[in-house]
N, C-alpha and C positions, 0 to 999 in steps of 0.2 A: 585528511584520514579517511573522508568518505568514499565508498564507491557508488556510483550513481545505481537507483533502482533500475532494474531492466526489466523488460516484458517478453512476451511468448512467441514461437515460431509459427510456421506456416497455418494460416487461419481457413478454417472453412467458412462456409455461408449459411448456415441454416436458417431457416425462416422463424419468425416469431410464433408463439402459441396462439390460440384463439384471440381474437381482439387486438393483438399485437403489442408488445412493449417493444424495445430495441431490437434489432437486430444484430447479429453477430459481426465482429470485425471483419473487413473484407467484402461485405454485402454493397451491392452498387444499384440495389433497386431504387428507383425515384418514385416520389409520392406525389400524384396529381392531384392538385385543388386550385380550384380558380383563384385569381387574384383577389377577387371579390371577398372570397372566403378568408384568406388570409388577413385582409383590410379587416374583416368582421371581428377577429381574434385581436389584432391590434388595437382596435377600439375599446375592446372590454378590459384591458392590462392596463396597470400604473404603471408599469415597466416597460421595457422596450422590446419589440419584434424586429429581429434582423432576419432580411430574407437574401439570397442570393444576388439580387439587385441593389442590396444596401451596401453605402459606403463601409469598409471594413470587414464584410463578411469573410473574407479569404483568412484573416487573422483570426477571427471570433470563430470560424469552424473548426480550428486546429485544436487536437489533443496536445497534451504534453509529449507524447510519444510521436516523433515526427515520421514514424513507419505507416501512420495512419492518415497522411494526406489525403488518400483517396477517398476518404469519407466526408459526403456534401451533406448535410442535412437541408432540409427543405425550408426548416426555418428555425430559429433559435430565440425563445422567449427569454430573457433577462427579467426574472420575477422579481417584484419589488416588497413582497410579502407572501402570508400563507392564502390570502385570498386569490392572489394571480397564479398561483401553484393549483389551487382548487378550479379555476376558470380553465387553465391548460388542460388539466385532466379530463374535465368536462367534456371541452372540445375535442380532444383525441378520441374520446368515447363516441362521441356523436359522428364523428365523419370518419371513425374506423382507420384513424392514424398511428403507426407505430411510434414510440416515444421512448426518449431515453431521459434519466434524472443525470444532470451533471453538476459536480460541485469543483473540485480541482482538476478533473479531466483526466485522471492518471490511471485509469482500467488498464490493467496489463493487457486485457484483450479487446481494446477499443470499445467496451461497451458502454463509455460515457457519450457515445454518439448514436445516431439513429438517421435513417434516409428520411425520416417523417420529421417529427417535431423533438427538438433538443429543450429540455425544461431546466433552465440554468438557474442555480439557486447562489451563485457568487456574490451578489448584492446583498445576500441575508448573511452579512457576516459582523453583526454587533457582537462585542465581548463585554458581558456585564458581571461583574466581580462583587460577590459579598464576602470581604475580607473577614469580616468577623466570623460569619459560618464557615469560612473556606469552602466555599462552593461558587460555580461559574456557570452562567448562560452563555451559549454561544451558537451563534447563527450557523445553518448547515453548510453555509458558503466560505465560513474563515478559512484561512491559510493557517498552515502550523506555525510558521515563522512568527506570523500575527500574535497568534495565541501565546507562544511562551514569551514573547516580547511584553504584551500586556500583562501576562501573569508575573512576569520577573519584577514589574514596577511594584508589586504588592510582596514580593518575597515568597510567591507560591509556585507549585509547578503541577503541571499534569502531564503524566508520563506519556509519550508516543514515539513515532517515527521521526527520522531527521532530514527527510527531504523537505525543504522550506516550502515549497508550492504546493504540497499535497492538501487537498481539503479535508477537514476535520470530519465530514459525513463518511465517506467511503473508509476512511482510516479507522475510524471508532467500529463501524459496524462489521469490518472484517477481522476486528481484533484489536491492531494498534500496538505492535512490536516495536520495541525502542531500547534505547541505552540504559534507562532507568528501569526496564523490565522486571529485573530480579532484585531490584531494591523495593519498588513500589507497584509493580504486576502491568497488566496491559492497559491501554486507553478504556477499553470497553469495561473493564473491572471498576472503574471509579463513575460509570454512567448511573446516574440516579433517575433520569427523567429524560423524555423527549416529546416534542410536539410534531405530529405529522398530519400528513393529508391522505386519505385513503382514496382507493380506486373510483369509489363512488362520491368522492368530494368532500366527505366529513372530515372536519378537522378535530382531532382527538389529542388525548395527552395520555402517553404510558409511562407509568411510574409504579412506585411500589403500593400503589392503592388502586389505580386503575389501569386495565389493559396489561396486566403483569406478564401474560405470556407473551404479548409482543415485547416487551421491555426485554424479558429474557432472551427472546430471538434476535434482537437489536445488539446483543453482546456476543456478536461473532458470525452470526449468521448471514453475513455478507449484504452489501449494499444493493439496493434497488430491487429486492425481493418482496416485500410486503406492504409497503406504503412510501410516501415521499416525506422524509424527515425535513423540517424547517429549522428545528433549533434542538439543542442537547442541553442537558444540565449535568454537571460533574461535581463530585468530591474532589478537593484539592488537597496537597501535601505542601510542607514548607521547603523552600528551597535547599538543597544539601551544598554543603562544601565540595567541590569537584576538582579531582585531579585526573587528568589525561595521559596516556603513554603508547607508545608505537615502538614495536620490535621489529628489525627485520633480519633475515637470515640468508643464508645461501641457499640456492635451489638445490644443491646435492643433499641437504639435510631437510627436504620438504616433507617426507613421510615422517620422519623422527619428531619434526616441529609440531606436526598435525597431531600424531599419536600423544605427544607429551602435553600439548594445550587441551586436548579433551581430557585427559586424566586430571589435569591440574583445575580446570575450571568446574570439573564436577564435584569439587571439595571447597571451592571458595565462597566466602560469606556472601551475603545477599548485597553487600555494599559494592560488590565488584561485578561488572557487566565486561565481557570482552568477546571479540570476533577473531577468527583466524583466516586469511585470505590467501588463496593460490591462484596467480594469474600469467596469463599470457599476455605481453605487451607488445605486442608485434616485434619491430626492430629492436626494442629497448631491452628484448629479453624476457625473463621470468621473474615474479615478485614471490617471496614469501612474507608475510607480515602478520604481527599480531597486534591488533589493536584494544583499546580500554579506556573505560570510564569508571574512576572509584570515586565512591562517596566519602571522602576521608581526605587527610593529608598526604602529602608527598612521601614522608617518612613511613607512614603506615602501609602505604601501597609498596613501597621498596622491600618490605619484608615479604609480600607475596610475589614479586617479581623474581625474588633471590630463588625461590622454590620453582619458580617457572624455567628459570635459566639452567637448572639443574636438571630437568626434564628434557628440555629442548636444545640444548647446546649454546654455544656463544653466539649472541646476536652480531651481526655486521654493523647494525646501526641502531642506536637506542636515543627515545626521547622519553622524559618524564617531565611533568609539569603541571601545576595547579593552575586553574583559571576559575573566573566567576561562571556561574551556571549558563548564562544567555549566552558568554562568549564561547563557551565550551560546545553548545549547542549550534553556533554558527560554524564552530570548525568542523564538527561532525555532518554539517549540512555543505560544506564545501564553500561557504561565503563568508569566511572569517573575516576578510579585509574589506567588506562591503558594508554598507548601512544596511537598517532593517528594510527599508523601501527598496533598496537595490536588490534584496535577496527575494525578488518578485521575477516572473517572467517578464521578457521584454514584449510591449504590447499589451500586458496585462495591468493596465493602470500604469499612471505616470512614475517615471523613476526605474522601474524594473530591468535589471541587467542581464539576468539568466536566459539561457537559450535552451531550445528544445533539443533532444536528444532522440536517436534511433537505436534500438535494442530490442532484444528478445531474449526470454528466459523461462527456466522452470526451476520448481522448489520441490523438495524433499525433506527429509527430517532425519536426525540420529539418536537412536533411542538410548544407548549406552555407549561408553567408550570404544572406540573402534581399534582392532587388532594392527600390527604393524603391517600385514597383509593388505588389509582393508585400507589403510591409509596410502599404502602403495599405489593401491587401485585408483585412488583420488587423484593423486599426482599422476599417473598414467593418463587419465583423462584429460587433463590440462595439457599435457604434453600432446595428445591426440588433435586437440584444437589447434595448437601451434603448427602441427604439421600439416593438417587439413586447410587451415585459414591463417597463415602466417602474417597477414597484414590487418587483422581486425583484433581488438582487444577483448578479452574475456577470462572466464575460468569461472572459479567456485569460492563462495564465500560462507563460512559457519558462523552463525550468530547463536551466543548462547542463550539458554533458556534457564530452567530451575528456578530457586529462590521463591519469589513471590508468585511468579506465574503458576509455579507447578504445586504450590500448595492449595488453589482453587479446586474443587472438585470437578471432574470432567463435565458433570451435567449441571453443575450450578450456574454455567452460562453455557450460550450455544457454542462458544470456543472450546472445541474439545480436546487441544493438542496439548495437555496438561502433565505429559508424563515424558517430555522430550529433553535429551541433551542439548541439542542445538537443531536450529533450522539450517537449511541448506539453499542456497539459491545459486544455481548456474546460469550465468550470462554472457553474452557478448555484445558489443556495439559496433557502429560503425559510422563513417562519415559520409558527406554528399559526395566525395570522390571514391569511395570504395566501389570496387568490382562488384558486378552482379554475382560472379562466380564465388567470390568470398564470401559474400553475404549468403549464398546459397548452402556453401560448405559449411557455415557456422549454425545453418538451421537443420543439416543433415546432423552434425555434432549433437545439438540439443536433443533430437529424436533418438539417436544412438545412446546418449548419456540415461534417457528416461526409460529405454527398453533393456539396456543392458547393464547399466551400472546402478541407478537408483534403485531401491526398496519400495516395490508398490504397496507393501504392507505397511510402511511408514507414514504414509499420509502427504498431504501437500497443504501448503499454506494458502488460505482462500483470498487474500489481499494480493497474493501473487497470480492471480486467476489466469489458468492455462487452458485455451482452447484445443490444444492436442491432447489432452488428458482424456483417456476413455471412461475410466471408472471416478470420474471426478466427484460425485455426490458423496460417496464414501471416504476419498480421498480428503475431501474439505471438511466434513460434517461427523464422519464416523458413526459413533452410537447415538448421536444427538439428530441424526437426519430424519428418523420417524417423527420425533415431536416437532421439527421445524415444518415437516408436511402437513402436520396438523395446524400449525399457525397460518401457513399459508392458505389452507382451506376456510380458515375463521376470516381473515382481512383480504383475502384476494381470490374469491371462489371462482373469478370469470379469467383468472390469469392475465390480467392485463400487465401486471409488472413481469414482462417475460422477456427472456434473452436466451442465448443458447445455453447459458449455464446458470439459469435462475433455479430457484428449488422449485422442484415439481410439485405438483397437485396430487400426484399419488406415485408410489415407488414401483 
C-alpha cells in the first residue's frame, strides 16, 4: 500500500552562506584539505572518519535517493557522541569547510550531503523508553522502523512517517506526517525536549524550561537550520487497534473518486486516516486507489466505507483487514514480508535488504474539497505525465490532514500547515535503464505542474523540500517565518547552518 517517498526536480547549485554549511544538491565543488588535516580530525574523534580513499566510501557517501550519486563529500564523520559532533563543527569552522548534518540521508534536495564534511549521526541511535512515564529518548540517528519496533514491545506508539529508513531527526524537525496523524498529530507535536550542539560547539538542552524558542522552532522549522540535534525526547501514546483498507477504481471514474474522497475524509472521525492516489504506471496503465488506516475494528470501519462507496462508485478491488500495529506499519512501509532487520537499506548495517531509489517530487496542499472541475484537472495532470513520459511511473498522492493535526494553533509550533484538508505529493521515479529523455520529460512535467496546476498560495511541505520552489520560505513556513528568522539569529548568527533553503538570517 506504500507509495515511495519521492524527491524534487532539476536542481540548482547555489553557494552556501558566509562560513559555509552544506551546498545544494547538484554542487560539485571540491574542498581542499591536506591529508594531515583530515588525519588530525580523525585523531580527535571517538567515531570513524571515512575519506574517498577509505574502504566502503562509495557506499557510505550515498544518500537514499540514487539521483544524487554525483555528490562526493570530502569526508564523512561517523560521530560516536555529542562530543564528536562538537569536534566536527569546531573543525569545520576553523578550516572554513562547508558541512552537512546527516541522519537518514533522505533530504529531498540532497541537502544531507556536502562537498566538505558530512557529520553523520546514524550511530547515535539509542532508544530509551520510560514505559511508566510514557516517554522515550531517541538518538538523532535512529531509523523509523527501529523506533516503531522498539516502542511496540512496550505497547506504545509515536506517530510518524511510513518510510522505514528515514531518520527520526529530519522527520521530526520537518513535522512528521503519517498514518496516525489525524488520531495523534504530528511527530513534532509529541516532542518535549532535544539535546543539541550549536555552531559554536555548545551542548545545550531545549525543553519547556530552557531554550523554549529553539524547542518551538524544532517542531516543524526544518532540519539543519539552527543547531545539530543529537537526541530527542517524546511523549508517547498507547498502541491502537488497527484495521487497514485499500479500494481500487476504474480510471474512468478517477475525477469522481477524488472528489468523493475529499468530501468523505473531511467529515470522518480522527480514528480514520486515508489517502487517494492517482498514478500512471507505465505499461501497466493507470491506477486509482484509496488506502487507509483505521484505529478500530473491521466492522466499525466498514460503516465508514459504505459512505465512501456511495460517493465514489463501485470499487473494482477491495481489501479490508485488521492487523497488529507493527505489522500495519510494515505494510505501509512496503516491507511486510521482511524482518525488522531486513527493513533497512542494503549496506546500511548487516541484514538490510531495501534498495535505493531514483525519484523527483513537488508538494502542495488542498485546503477545502475540490469541485469536479478541479479534480478533473488533477486527473488530466496524471494523464499528461503518461503522455510525456510513458515509461516512468508517477502521479499524485493526496494524504489526509485534519483531526489532531489541525486542532493545533498555527503559531503553537513552527509547523504552520494546520488548516489543510490534504497534502499533495506529485512524483515520478525511474530505474537504471530509464532513458534520459524520459527522465527529462518527467522533470518538465513537475515544473509545469508547479506553475500551472498547483496553487502557490496553498504552501508546500518542508519535509518534501523542493529546490525548484521560488517562494519557498513562505511556502514552507507561512506566518511563522518571521519568528523562525529570530530564532536563527539567536542560535546561528554567523549562518554556519546554511544551505540553499535554510532559514535565512533576514527576510
